[in-house]
C-alpha positions in Angstrom: 0.1 0.3 0.0 1.2 3.7 -0.9 -1.1 5.7 1.2 -0.8 5.0 5.3 -3.5 6.1 8.0 -2.8 9.7 8.9 -1.2 10.1 5.2 -2.2 14.3 4.0 -2.9 13.5 0.9 -4.1 16.2 -2.7 -6.7 14.5 -4.1 -8.2 14.6 -8.0 -10.8 12.0 -8.6 -12.2 13.3 -12.2 -13.8 10.1 -13.2 -17.3 9.7 -13.7 -19.9 11.1 -14.7 -20.1 14.8 -14.3 -21.2 14.7 -9.7 -18.0 12.2 -9.4 -15.3 14.9 -9.3 -13.8 15.8 -6.6 -10.7 17.9 -6.3 -8.8 19.3 -3.1 -7.6 18.0 0.1 -8.3 15.0 2.6 -6.6 12.4 5.6 -6.4 9.5 4.9 -9.1 7.1 7.5 -9.1 4.4 6.4 -7.3 1.5 3.5 -8.9 -1.0 1.5 -9.5 -3.3 -1.4 -11.7 -3.1 -3.4 -13.0 -6.6 -4.8 -16.9 -6.0 -5.0 -17.7 -3.7 -8.2 -16.8 -5.3 -11.3 -17.1 -1.8 -13.8 -14.0 -0.8 -11.1 -10.6 -2.3 -11.0 -10.8 -5.3 -9.3 -7.2 -5.2 -5.9 -7.4 -2.1 -6.1 -7.0 -0.1 -3.1 -9.2 2.5 -2.1 -8.9 5.4 0.8 -11.4 6.6 3.3 -10.4 9.9 3.3 -12.1 12.5 5.8 -11.8 15.9 2.9 -11.8 19.3 3.9 -14.8 20.1 3.1 -16.1 18.3 6.0 -17.7 15.0 3.9 -16.1 11.7 3.7 -14.4 9.7 -0.1 -13.5 6.8 -1.1 -10.9 7.2 -3.9 -9.1 5.3 -5.5 -4.8 4.8 -4.9 -4.1 6.6 -8.5 -5.7 10.0 -7.3 -4.3 10.4 -4.4 -0.4 12.2 -4.1 1.4 12.2 -0.6 1.8 15.6 1.1 2.7 14.7 4.5 2.0 12.6 7.0 0.0 14.0 10.3 2.4 12.6 13.3 -0.5 13.8 15.7 -3.6 11.9 13.4 -3.7 9.8 17.0 -4.8 13.0 18.9 -7.1 13.6 15.6 -8.5 10.8 16.7 -9.3 11.5 20.0 -10.6 14.5 19.8 -13.0 13.6 17.3 -13.8 10.8 19.4 -14.6 12.9 21.8 -16.6 15.2 20.0 -19.1 12.0 18.7 -19.2 11.0 22.8 -20.7 14.6 24.0 -23.0 15.5 20.4 -24.7 11.4 21.2 -25.4 13.0 24.5 -28.5 14.1 26.2 -28.7 17.9 27.3 -29.5 17.2 30.6 -26.2 14.0 30.3 -24.3 17.7 29.1 -25.3 19.2 31.6 -23.8 17.3 34.2 -20.8 16.7 32.9 -20.7 20.5 33.0 -21.4 20.7 36.1 -19.6 18.2 37.2 -16.0 19.5 35.0 -17.1 23.1 37.0 -17.3 22.1 41.0 -15.2 18.8 40.8 -12.3 20.8 39.2 -12.2 17.4 36.1 -10.9 18.0 33.5 -14.0 18.1 31.1 -12.3 16.1 28.5 -11.3 13.1 31.2 -14.7 13.5 31.9 -15.5 12.5 28.6 -13.2 10.3 28.2 -14.9 8.5 31.0 -18.0 8.1 29.7 -16.8 4.7 27.4 -15.5 3.1 30.2 -18.7 3.3 32.5 -20.5 1.1 29.6 
């Protein structure tokens, strides 16, 4: 595989119909071999990328150019995971976390990290 998780890539995908065109930048999140679609290249590595516009996209290896590796990808992923946990909280649960943060002095990130440990 040419790219790895956390690589910052330039994407130049201009194949298929007009709606499938994308030129921009993204961060490689996941790598997989795309064998399920007969009309595509079987055995070609595809990369799921978090695009700069906030969406996800899947692109074949030939459309990507490496910019640099994001050395802090684990920190980015941890922040994203925290965001997802908080986003799924009810208003009451969120208020409880904020109250604990203010009254007990526990860092908010630590409280969010504990959400997964409690289940």
